[in-house]
Structure formats: C-alpha cells, structure tokens
N, CA, C and O of each residue as an XYZ file, in Angstrom:
544
protein
N       0.835     -1.011      0.178
C      -0.069      0.046      0.444
C       0.778      1.431     -0.154
O       1.913      1.286      0.300
N       0.758      2.305     -0.710
C       1.412      3.234     -0.942
C       0.908      4.426     -0.013
O      -0.203      4.413      0.518
N       1.570      5.164      0.091
C       1.178      6.395      1.185
C       0.140      7.015      0.638
O      -0.682      7.473      1.431
N      -0.098      7.191     -0.783
C      -1.118      8.260     -1.058
C      -2.603      7.229     -1.323
O      -3.762      7.540     -1.598
N      -2.101      6.236     -1.152
C      -3.678      5.596     -0.798
C      -3.843      5.046      0.793
O      -4.606      4.107      1.021
N      -3.335      5.475      1.510
C      -3.432      5.501      2.759
C      -3.971      6.586      3.565
O      -4.494      6.684      4.675
N      -3.560      7.607      2.318
C      -4.185      9.286      3.193
C      -3.092      9.812      3.636
O      -3.455     10.527      4.571
N      -1.815      9.897      3.511
C      -0.820     10.162      5.078
C       0.527     11.074      4.040
O       0.936     10.490      3.036
N       0.831     11.803      4.226
C       1.960     12.115      3.173
C       3.284     11.074      2.874
O       3.523     10.156      3.658
N       3.671     11.186      2.309
C       5.356     10.591      1.837
C       6.124     10.434      2.950
O       7.010      9.598      3.123
N       5.733     11.296      3.714
C       6.982     11.058      4.414
C       6.543     10.066      5.968
O       7.325      9.407      6.653
N       4.953     10.272      6.187
C       4.397      9.241      7.582
C       5.507      7.678      7.028
O       6.525      7.346      7.634
N       5.161      7.225      6.251
C       5.546      6.087      6.209
C       7.158      5.382      6.298
O       7.507      4.222      6.518
N       7.800      6.401      6.073
C       9.230      6.535      6.503
C       9.486      6.707      8.202
O       9.960      5.831      8.926
N       9.156      7.726      8.522
C       9.002      8.249      9.998
C       8.224      6.979     11.114
O       8.254      7.061     12.341
N       7.541      5.817     10.303
C       6.914      4.988     11.054
C       7.506      3.661     11.094
O       7.131      2.787     11.875
N       8.565      3.505     10.123
C       9.105      2.552      9.775
C      10.582      2.614     10.870
O      11.062      1.727     11.577
N      11.039      4.104     10.638
C      12.534      4.558     11.563
C      12.123      4.280     12.933
O      12.897      3.899     13.812
N      10.448      4.556     13.132
C       9.942      4.670     14.913
C      10.300      3.053     15.457
O      11.084      2.659     16.320
N       9.348      2.311     14.537
C       9.439      0.763     14.776
C      11.122      0.409     15.025
O      11.643      0.343     16.139
N      11.774      0.218     13.822
C      12.907     -0.052     13.786
C      13.680      0.354     15.220
O      14.557     -0.299     15.785
N      13.209      1.371     15.551
C      13.913      2.200     16.641
C      13.666      1.120     18.421
O      14.535      0.635     19.146
N      12.280      1.105     18.549
C      11.205      1.278     19.421
C      10.830     -0.005     19.458
O      10.709     -0.594     20.533
N      10.613     -0.564     18.326
C       9.829     -1.665     18.083
C       7.923     -1.055     17.871
O       7.521     -0.344     16.950
N       7.046     -1.634     19.068
C       5.569     -1.808     18.273
C       5.867     -0.199     19.392
O       5.653      0.735     18.619
N       6.174      0.278     20.529
C       6.059      1.186     20.971
C       6.272      2.556     20.528
O       5.996      3.698     20.894
N       6.979      1.860     19.431
C       7.078      3.539     18.963
C       6.297      3.726     18.099
O       6.429      4.808     17.527
N       5.085      2.744     17.577
C       4.240      3.703     16.671
C       3.072      3.928     18.113
O       1.851      3.861     17.971
N       3.538      4.109     19.014
C       1.822      4.586     19.902
C       2.133      5.677     19.216
O       3.060      6.035     18.489
N       0.656      6.339     19.813
C       0.645      7.825     19.370
C       1.157      8.307     21.128
O       0.987      7.816     22.244
N       2.012      9.817     20.440
C       2.976     10.510     21.731
C       2.399     11.732     21.396
O       2.069     12.085     20.264
N       2.257     12.577     22.789
C       2.160     13.991     22.127
C       3.725     14.997     21.417
O       4.912     14.673     21.364
N       3.024     16.224     20.985
C       3.960     16.456     20.331
C       4.954     17.480     21.115
O       6.182     17.562     21.111
N       4.266     17.994     21.576
C       5.246     18.785     22.583
C       6.039     17.981     22.890
O       5.925     16.755     22.881
N       7.553     19.098     23.406
C       8.991     18.456     24.088
C       8.349     18.016     25.872
O       7.454     18.325     26.660
N       9.590     17.069     25.737
C       9.466     16.290     27.433
C      10.335     17.578     28.381
O      10.319     17.519     29.610
N      11.012     18.624     27.703
C      11.612     19.184     28.483
C      11.536     20.381     27.911
O      11.726     20.457     26.697
N      11.293     21.345     28.543
C      11.172     22.421     27.756
C      12.921     23.374     28.200
O      13.989     23.008     28.689
N      12.363     24.700     27.683
C      14.062     25.113     27.736
C      14.300     25.589     29.276
O      13.549     25.578     30.251
N      15.754     26.046     29.086
C      16.151     25.974     30.883
C      15.205     27.548     31.124
O      15.004     28.573     30.472
N      14.719     26.859     32.769
C      14.333     27.687     33.299
C      15.448     29.056     33.934
O      16.638     28.999     34.244
N      14.560     30.125     33.952
C      15.294     31.428     34.352
C      15.231     30.944     35.717
O      14.362     30.494     36.465
N      16.732     31.255     35.776
C      17.112     31.161     37.256
C      16.322     32.242     38.513
O      15.870     33.386     38.465
N      16.432     31.294     39.503
C      15.750     32.273     40.624
C      15.974     33.376     41.193
O      15.158     34.201     41.603
N      17.465     33.401     41.228
C      17.990     34.793     41.599
C      17.601     36.202     40.757
O      17.397     37.385     41.031
N      17.630     35.189     39.352
C      17.406     36.540     37.834
C      16.359     37.058     38.330
O      16.269     38.258     38.587
N      15.062     35.848     38.602
C      13.481     36.744     38.818
C      13.488     37.585     40.184
O      12.764     38.566     40.353
N      14.118     37.237     40.853
C      14.499     37.975     42.164
C      14.811     39.578     41.895
O      14.461     40.659     42.369
N      15.599     39.130     40.945
C      15.963     40.934     40.404
C      15.461     41.878     39.589
O      15.443     43.107     39.521
N      14.942     40.683     38.817
C      13.598     41.405     38.138
C      12.867     41.736     38.841
O      12.302     42.798     38.581
N      12.561     41.129     39.877
C      11.159     42.126     40.815
C      11.597     42.892     41.659
O      10.708     43.599     42.133
N      13.026     43.149     42.244
C      13.229     44.277     43.128
C      13.391     45.490     42.120
O      13.056     46.571     42.604
N      13.778     45.512     40.993
C      14.092     46.628     39.930
C      12.665     46.998     39.302
O      12.532     48.006     38.608
N      11.739     46.236     39.550
C      10.563     46.723     38.717
C       9.602     47.099     40.513
O       8.621     47.834     40.405
N       9.901     46.655     41.761
C       9.879     47.471     43.110
C       9.660     48.403     43.178
O       8.676     49.130     43.313
N      11.230     48.476     43.022
C      12.118     49.606     43.816
C      12.169     51.002     42.634
O      12.372     52.114     43.123
N      12.016     50.908     41.395
C      12.368     51.279     40.792
C      11.196     51.980     39.809
O      11.239     53.144     39.410
N      10.176     51.035     39.521
C       8.910     50.958     38.969
C       9.725     51.393     37.129
O       9.428     52.413     36.507
N      10.728     50.325     36.626
C      11.511     50.847     35.399
C      10.260     49.675     34.267
O       9.614     48.737     34.734
N      10.248     49.950     33.358
C       9.984     48.844     32.450
C      10.767     47.730     32.360
O      11.768     47.512     33.042
N      10.117     46.741     31.167
C      11.302     45.554     31.372
C      12.528     46.161     30.196
O      13.758     46.120     30.161
N      11.593     46.653     29.409
C      13.121     47.310     28.243
C      14.361     47.944     29.390
O      15.551     47.649     29.276
N      13.838     48.816     30.439
C      15.159     49.673     31.414
C      15.350     48.176     32.208
O      16.444     47.819     31.769
N      14.965     47.283     32.981
C      15.178     46.230     33.698
C      16.298     45.518     32.519
O      17.510     45.732     32.565
N      15.869     44.953     31.847
C      16.868     44.309     30.901
C      18.219     45.028     30.767
O      19.313     44.580     31.110
N      17.988     46.072     30.280
C      18.877     46.597     30.161
C      19.926     46.503     30.836
O      21.040     46.037     30.597
N      19.232     47.241     32.151
C      20.518     47.030     33.660
C      20.953     45.593     34.156
O      21.873     45.108     34.814
N      20.099     45.271     33.665
C      20.664     43.504     33.918
C      21.639     42.870     32.866
O      21.950     41.683     32.957
N      22.048     43.558     32.014
C      22.307     43.229     30.725
C      24.123     43.894     31.018
O      25.196     43.290     31.034
N      23.847     45.096     31.178
C      25.149     46.247     32.020
C      25.770     45.439     33.330
O      26.969     45.517     33.598
N      24.741     44.573     34.205
C      25.336     43.853     35.280
C      26.113     42.431     34.905
O      26.696     41.709     35.714
N      25.945     42.165     33.172
C      26.384     40.850     33.289
C      25.476     39.854     32.871
O      25.844     38.858     32.247
N      24.339     40.073     33.179
C      23.279     39.418     33.466
C      22.818     39.300     31.853
O      23.020     40.269     31.122
N      22.127     37.953     31.269
C      22.217     37.686     29.909
C      20.465     37.070     30.043
O      20.041     35.961     30.367
N      19.773     38.299     29.649
C      18.170     38.002     29.512
C      17.727     38.941     28.827
O      18.201     40.072     28.932
N      16.339     38.531     27.668
C      15.884     39.004     26.731
C      15.114     40.222     27.763
O      15.025     40.385     28.980
N      14.756     40.763     26.857
C      13.518     41.897     27.340
C      11.853     40.890     27.237
O      11.022     40.802     28.141
N      11.804     40.446     26.279
C      10.468     38.725     26.648
C      10.736     38.787     27.711
O      10.066     39.537     28.421
N      11.746     38.087     28.242
C      12.022     37.354     29.556
C      11.299     37.954     30.455
O      10.178     37.735     30.915
N      12.469     39.112     30.729
C      11.605     39.988     31.515
C       9.955     40.979     31.638
O       9.293     41.250     32.640
N       9.810     41.188     30.740
C       8.853     41.127     30.597
C       7.506     40.239     30.989
O       6.342     40.583     31.197
N       8.196     38.890     30.999
C       6.766     38.034     31.215
C       7.063     38.138     32.889
O       5.999     38.192     33.505
N       8.142     38.175     33.677
C       7.826     37.916     35.024
C       7.013     38.941     35.828
O       6.204     38.607     36.694
N       7.293     40.274     35.468
C       6.313     41.382     36.170
C       4.849     40.902     35.878
O       4.084     41.245     36.779
N       4.343     40.307     35.015
C       3.167     39.715     34.745
C       2.631     38.409     35.490
O       1.544     38.227     36.037
N       3.711     37.565     35.348
C       3.646     36.662     36.512
C       3.444     36.600     37.954
O       2.920     35.648     38.533
N       3.903     37.705     38.530
C       4.066     38.495     39.884
C       3.172     39.014     40.276
O       2.923     39.060     41.481
N       2.096     39.801     38.940
C       0.915     40.686     39.516
C       1.671     42.351     39.773
O       1.305     43.208     40.577
N       2.888     42.414     38.726
C       2.906     43.519     39.222
C       3.705     44.257     37.731
O       4.722     44.936     37.590
N       2.756     43.770     36.858
C       3.222     44.384     35.795
C       2.634     45.526     35.018
O       3.035     45.913     33.920
N       1.081     46.299     36.101
C       0.720     47.712     36.047
C       1.266     48.638     37.153
O       1.238     48.393     38.359
N       1.590     49.351     36.768
C       2.003     50.603     37.654
C       1.380     50.257     39.044
O       2.109     50.031     40.010
N      -0.115     50.217     39.135
C      -0.993     51.061     40.191
C      -0.661     49.273     41.144
O      -0.857     49.320     42.359
N      -0.280     48.121     40.656
C      -0.209     47.544     41.135
C       1.109     47.377     42.160
O       1.216     46.503     43.021
N       1.982     48.316     41.890
C       3.135     48.303     42.948
C       2.667     49.154     43.846
O       3.464     49.265     44.777
N       1.580     49.899     43.988
C       1.341     50.244     44.818
C       0.432     50.333     45.685
O      -0.671     50.733     45.312
N       0.679     49.935     47.274
C      -0.521     49.059     47.728
C      -2.016     49.865     47.364
O      -3.024     49.314     46.922
N      -1.838     51.424     47.704
C      -3.246     51.933     47.289
C      -3.688     52.170     46.288
O      -4.809     52.656     46.137
N      -2.962     51.899     45.452
C      -3.590     51.788     43.579
C      -3.596     53.060     42.949
O      -4.339     53.537     42.091
N      -2.514     53.553     43.618
C      -2.740     54.840     42.954
C      -1.399     54.055     41.488
O      -0.844     52.962     41.595
N      -1.224     55.072     40.259
C      -0.300     54.614     39.364
C       1.291     55.535     39.590
O       2.173     55.632     38.736
N       1.308     56.119     40.958
C       2.474     56.157     41.798
C       2.887     57.883     40.481
O       4.078     58.150     40.640
N       2.425     58.590     39.738
C       2.715     59.423     38.893
C       2.843     60.572     39.386
O       1.823     60.806     40.033
N       3.729     61.637     39.441
C       3.331     62.960     39.917
C       2.485     63.495     38.801
O       2.478     63.104     37.634
N       1.798     64.416     39.323
C       0.427     65.128     38.869
C       1.418     66.588     37.832
O       2.012     67.616     38.157
N       1.099     65.845     36.462
C       1.699     66.863     35.462
C       1.040     68.388     35.541
O       0.036     68.667     36.196
N       1.600     69.056     34.959
C       1.845     70.806     35.327
C       0.537     70.803     34.245
O       0.786     70.257     33.170
N      -0.863     71.368     34.419
C      -1.941     71.949     33.527
C      -1.480     72.834     32.543
O      -1.106     73.894     33.044
N      -1.382     72.786     31.440
C      -1.309     72.981     30.106
C      -2.007     74.112     30.119
O      -2.378     73.992     31.287
N      -2.553     75.240     29.735
C      -3.425     76.283     29.618
C      -2.467     77.692     28.256
O      -1.541     78.494     28.137
N      -3.798     76.976     27.485
C      -3.352     77.892     26.200
C      -3.829     78.954     26.665
O      -4.795     79.078     27.417
N      -2.796     80.171     25.986
C      -3.562     81.087     25.866
C      -4.459     81.644     24.454
O      -4.270     81.253     23.302
N      -5.439     82.627     24.892
C      -5.858     82.743     23.864
C      -5.558     84.382     22.943
O      -5.303     85.479     23.439
N      -5.692     84.049     21.644
C      -5.500     85.180     20.844
C      -6.630     85.328     19.949
O      -7.147     84.547     19.150
N      -6.980     86.966     20.404
C      -8.206     87.344     19.459
C      -7.980     88.353     18.477
O      -8.625     89.400     18.531
N      -7.216     88.169     17.672
C      -6.431     89.124     17.169
C      -6.909     89.175     15.780
O      -6.681     90.322     15.397
N      -7.543     88.396     14.694
C      -8.427     88.009     13.764
C     -10.135     88.232     14.353
O     -11.106     87.942     13.655
N     -10.195     88.574     15.199
C     -11.873     88.639     16.023
C     -12.125     87.496     16.619
O     -11.244     86.933     17.270
N     -13.621     86.876     16.459
C     -13.604     85.457     16.973
C     -13.462     84.362     16.238
O     -13.623     84.577     15.037
N     -13.188     83.134     16.559
C     -13.209     82.169     15.713
C     -13.819     81.464     14.940
O     -13.485     80.643     14.085
N     -14.872     81.899     15.355
C     -15.912     81.527     13.867
C     -16.065     82.418     13.181
O     -16.831     82.043     12.293
N     -15.712     83.722     12.993
C     -15.538     84.808     12.381
C     -14.101     84.425     11.291
O     -14.104     84.779     10.112
N     -12.996     83.700     11.888
C     -11.893     83.406     11.143
C     -12.075     82.862     10.282
O     -11.833     83.169      9.115
N     -12.830     81.363     10.967
C     -13.183     79.980     10.442
C     -14.149     80.350      8.928
O     -13.962     79.610      7.962
N     -14.969     81.293      8.827
C     -15.990     81.532      7.771
C     -15.220     82.529      7.148
O     -16.034     83.030      6.373
N     -14.554     82.904      7.058
C     -13.398     83.942      6.414
C     -12.052     83.110      5.815
O     -10.885     83.388      6.094
N     -12.323     82.451      5.274
C     -11.564     81.340      5.021
C     -10.535     81.420      3.940
O      -9.526     80.722      3.835
N     -11.076     82.682      2.900
C     -10.688     82.940      1.678
C     -10.009     84.169      2.139
O      -9.441     84.782      1.235
N      -9.946     84.567      3.061
C      -8.942     85.823      3.232
C      -7.509     85.395      3.578
O      -7.220     84.270      3.987
N      -6.668     86.360      3.383
C      -5.339     86.480      3.402
C      -4.834     86.114      5.367
O      -5.090     86.871      6.303
N      -4.285     85.107      5.435
C      -3.539     84.815      6.794
C      -2.978     86.115      7.909
O      -3.106     86.245      9.127
N      -2.516     86.706      7.178
C      -1.626     88.166      7.636
C      -2.284     89.420      7.071
O      -2.401     89.428      5.846
N      -2.669     90.327      7.642
C      -3.433     91.348      7.188
C      -2.449     92.604      7.251
O      -1.450     92.401      7.940
N      -2.543     93.794      6.692
C      -1.379     94.716      7.218
C      -2.206     95.471      7.844
O      -3.398     95.373      7.553
N      -1.790     96.394      8.837
C      -2.637     97.470      9.635
C      -2.850     98.703      8.238
O      -2.320     98.831      7.134
N      -3.773     99.357      8.905
C      -4.783     99.977      8.175
C      -5.289    101.303      8.066
O      -6.226    101.545      7.305
C-alpha cells in the first residue's frame, strides 16, 4: 500500500518505519508532539532581581533588561516582560498598595487666547482671506 492510498504524506511511512526499527511496537503508539523538557528555566536569582528592580524603580521591561545586561546577566526583554505579569506587578498601579499609578501630577497646560483676528467663528468663516492683514 502506498502513502497516497493510505491518505498520508510520503514522509509518514518512512517516519513510522524508523520508529518501529528504533522502538519496536511502542514506537508506533501516539505520543504528544510537545517537548518533554522545556528550555532552561530562568534562575530564581534573576527572577528576584527583576522583581526588585520593578518594585524599587518602577522601571519598564526594556529598562530592566538593559540594567541586567549591564550587570552581566544575559536575559531577553521578553523574559523580563513575562515575569512582572506572572508576579502580578505588570501595571504601575499594582506596585502601590493604595492602587495609585505612582506618577507625579502633570502641570496643567493652558493655552493663551489670541483674538487678533476677531472671533474664532469669524476666522473659520473667512477662510478665503489672507492669513496676515496689513494694518491700515
């Protein structure tokens, strides 16, 4: 029987034969495709350092990753970004027990009103006029 007749790709029978040759009938049993061992987990001291920098300085993942690299710890920004979320400190308001964002209030910007050309409605209605008028 060919792979086409069995309704599988050409690679499947070859893969099955190699499994059978290596493991016998046990090699033909279904098994999950996920790896049994994941990549190296992050060392606990690195996770602790990420948490300290986040809590003490309220830094972003990018800033924390840069600081760790400067200290000789090789870690990606994505790894640093993952840990505050797992620790429940990914939002600034989660860092403060009171729930505030921990930011200084900004200065209110107030625009000065200029009425050199009359009322704003008049200026909009007079859109065909030149922008600067000669005093006269």
